[in-house]
N, C-alpha and C positions, 0 to 999 in steps of 0.2 A: 504494500500500500504506500505508494510514493508520496501522495499528497495528504494522506490521512482520510478519515471518514467523518466529515463534519458538514453541516449545512453550507458553510462558506465554500468548502471545496466543491460541493455540488453546483453551487451558483457559478463559481469560477469556471468549472469545466463546461457547463452548459453555455455560459456566456462566451467562452473562447470558441466553442464549436460554431455557434451562430454568428459570431463576429467574423470568423474565418469564411463562412459561407457568404456573408454580406460583402466582405472585401473582395472575394473572388468574383462574385456576380456583378458588382458595380464596376470592377476592372473590366470584365468581359463586355458589359453593356457599352461602356465608353470606348473601349478598343474597337468594337465592331462598328459603332456609330461614327467614330472619328479616327483615332490612331492609338498607338501604344503609349505615347506620352500623355494623352488625355486620360487613358485608362489608369496609368500610374497616379496621376494627379487626383482623379476621382476616388480611387481606392484610398489614397492618403487622406483626403478630406473627409471621407465618410468615417474613417477610423478614428479621427480626432474630434468629430462633432461631440460637444459636451453631452448631449442626450444619449448618444450611442455609447460613449465612454461610461456614462453613469449607469446605463442598463446592463453593463457587463458585471457590475458589482451588486446589484439588487435584482432578484429574479422577478421579472414581469414578462408577460407574453408579447410585449411590444418589440423587443429585439428579435425574437424568433419570427414574428409576423413580418417585420421589415426585411429580414434575410430571405424569407420564403417568397415574398412578393418580388424582390429584385432577382432572385434565382429563377422565378417563373418568367419574368420579362426577358432575362438572358436566354432562357430555354426557348422562348418564343422566337427570339432573334435567330436562333439556330435551326428553326424549322424552314426558313426561307419561304414563308407563306405556305407552309405545309407541303412543300415539294420534297423535303428530305424526311424519310421515314424514321430514322433513328432520332433525329431532332424532335419529331412529333411525339415519339414514345417518351423521350426525356421530358418534354413539355407536359404531357399527360401525367407523368409521375410527379412532377413538381406541383401540378394543380392538386392532385390527390393528397400529397403531403402537406401542402399549404392549407387545405381544408381541414386536415387533422390538427394543424397547429392552432388555428383560431378561426371560429366560424365567420367573422366578417371579412375573411380573406378575399372572397370573390369581388367585393366592392372595390378593393384597392387594385386588384389585378385587372378586372374587366374595365375599370375606369381608364386605366392606362392603355389597355389594348383597344378599347373602343375608339379612342382618338386615332390610332394607327389604322385599324380595320375600317373605320368609317371613311377615311380618306381613300383608301384602296378600293372599297366597295363602290363609292360614288363614281370614281374614275371607270371602274369596270362596267357598271350599269350604264353610264353615259355612252361608252363605246358600244355596248351591246344593243342599246336602243337604236343607235344610228346604223347598226349593221345587223338587222334582224335575221338575215339568212345565215350569218356566221355565228349566231348565238348557239345553235346546236353543236357546231364543230368546236366552239370554245368550251362548251359543257363537257364534251367528250375528252378534250385535252385536260380538263380539270378533274377528271375522274380520280387520278392518283391523289390529288390534293384533298378531295372529298373523303377518300378512304383514310388518308393520314389524319385528317381532322377527326373523323369518327373514331379512329383508333385512340387518339389522344383523349377524347371525351370519355370513351369507354374505360380506359385505364384510370382516369381521374375518378370516375364514378365507383369503380370497383374498389379502389384504394380508400376513398372517403367513406364508402358504405360500411366499412368495418366498425366505425364508431357511430355513424349517423343512423344506421338501421336500428340500433338499440336505444338511441337517445333523441330521436326526432320529435317525439311527442313532448318531452321535457323542454326541448328548445322552443317548440311552438308555444307552449304555455308561458315561457319567459317572454317571448316576443309579443304575444297578444295580451 
């Protein structure tokens, strides 16, 4: 037992794991969006934010939620709009794990993804309306994307259902 067995040790280990996930995913998001220097700067900044630094010392679900949201956004970036199957599987797994971390998780993830997907969908619909004959061919070309998206959703549902199937009625009572 290297660190001992105390509540402080548990909080330290938990905080270190989620801080590592947060730094990794923020680096990946910024690197993919800009470049490696931006990734390093973003990872450094997020690791020294006072609130993030404080949550590594006191256990609350905010640091794990932040880490899982940024990991899900990073995983979504690696799907290439659901063209890449392994990225879609990773995205589905992060969605499932995020739902197990804290139930408001979808609000944060889908809020960020809605901005991106909304812009992409509007452009796609605009071009599809102007080219009605090509709509079916575009749909056939998107078949792999639809399968990857469905796979990601299925993985997320299966992973999250391990907790939610037993606790959904308690959650509804709390929310209503």
